[in-house]
C-alpha positions, 0 to 999 in steps of 0.5 A: 272600578272597586265597588263602593256601596252604602246604607242610606238613612237618617239617622243611620248610625244604628245600622248593622248592614256594614257589619253584615256586608263587611263580613262577607267582603272579608269572607269571600276575599273581595275588593269593595267597601260598604259605608253608612251615609246619613242623608236628610230627606230634602237632600235625597234627590241630590244623592240619587244624582251622585249615584247616577253619576257613578260615585257608587255601585249601589246600596241599601235604603233604610228609614225614612227613605224607603217610600220616597226612593220609589219615586226617584228610581228609573226602574222598580221591580214588581215587588218594590211597586207592590210594596210601595218601598225600595230597600236595594239600589243598583245602577244599570248604565245611568239608570237607577234600579230599585228592589225590595228584598225585605219580603224575600228576606222575611220568607227566607228566614221563615224557610230556614227556621221552619222548613215547609211552614207555608204548607201548614199555615192556613191563617196568619195574624199580622200585627200592624199596617205600615210598610213592613206589614204591607210587604209581609202580607204581600209575601204571604199572599204569594205563598198562597196563605189562605187567610191573612188578618191585619190588626192595627191600632188604626182600624181604618189603615188596616182596612185600606191596606187589606183593600189594596192587597185584596184576595185573602187579606182582611182587616180586623179590629185591634181589640180582637187581637187576643182572640184571633191568636187562637185562630192563627198558625202564624203570628207576626209583629210588624210594628216597632212595639216591643223594640228597645226604647219603644212602648211594649206590645200588649197582646195576650197569648193565652189562646196560642196553640202549641206549634204556632209560629210567632215571628217578631221583626224587631231584633233589638232586643233579640228575644222580645217579650213576645218571643219569650212568652210564645216560647213559654206557651209552646210556640215556635219563635222566629226572631227579626235578626234572621230577616235582617241577614237574609234581606242583605243577600240579593244586594250583595250578590248584585253589587259584588258578584257573589251570592253570600251564605247566611252562616251561624258565625255571621249571626253570632257576630251580629248577636254579639254586636247587638248585646254589646250595645 
């Protein structure tokens, strides 16, 4: 049976995943398909039943279904359970399995942009305390980062997340974010602030030390105000598009049997698509 795969969301028309997977299918000469499917939250269990029945090989899950899907799968990886969200599905017989490749995608892009970064980052400043922050802080902990500071507009939520993750993760008040920039070797925006159509991310990078990594998981626009300012101040910018590309690799490998490579040509195709919209 030819693999039939999907990205599931509500809405989902904005997703670039079909462009990524379609490019790899063409590049490796593989039979298969990858489509957008819009499913309302109330209809999620019915869709899982279709997957279980064999209509699809597997797929990706995007907003707003990542957390809800965790409760609907038969098996979740350690990463998916720790993060509390699923973004990749596949079938094993009639069992539905779920993983979260956002973390591995985030780390793989950092590895590609700044090889050996984890050996020279002592303190990471994470802006936000939602699902993306949880995953990224979990990944940083796994890499042995000694101090991970969460700052969020809701301090209580940052404290809850820090307590849940434990170890090297701590919460600080949102009002301290500008001062904490000076302590950080890695600054990460995990919020939607600064994204096209969203409010700006208000942070002063005056204390940023040259050589500090500044990572923004937003990829529309490609160059966010945070990354532009960081570059002006001698920081090393890491954009959100690379994370999107690298998180797609594990799913494609599982569904189609080939582990794809994130190439400059594929990145250029996505850049052109984003700039064209």
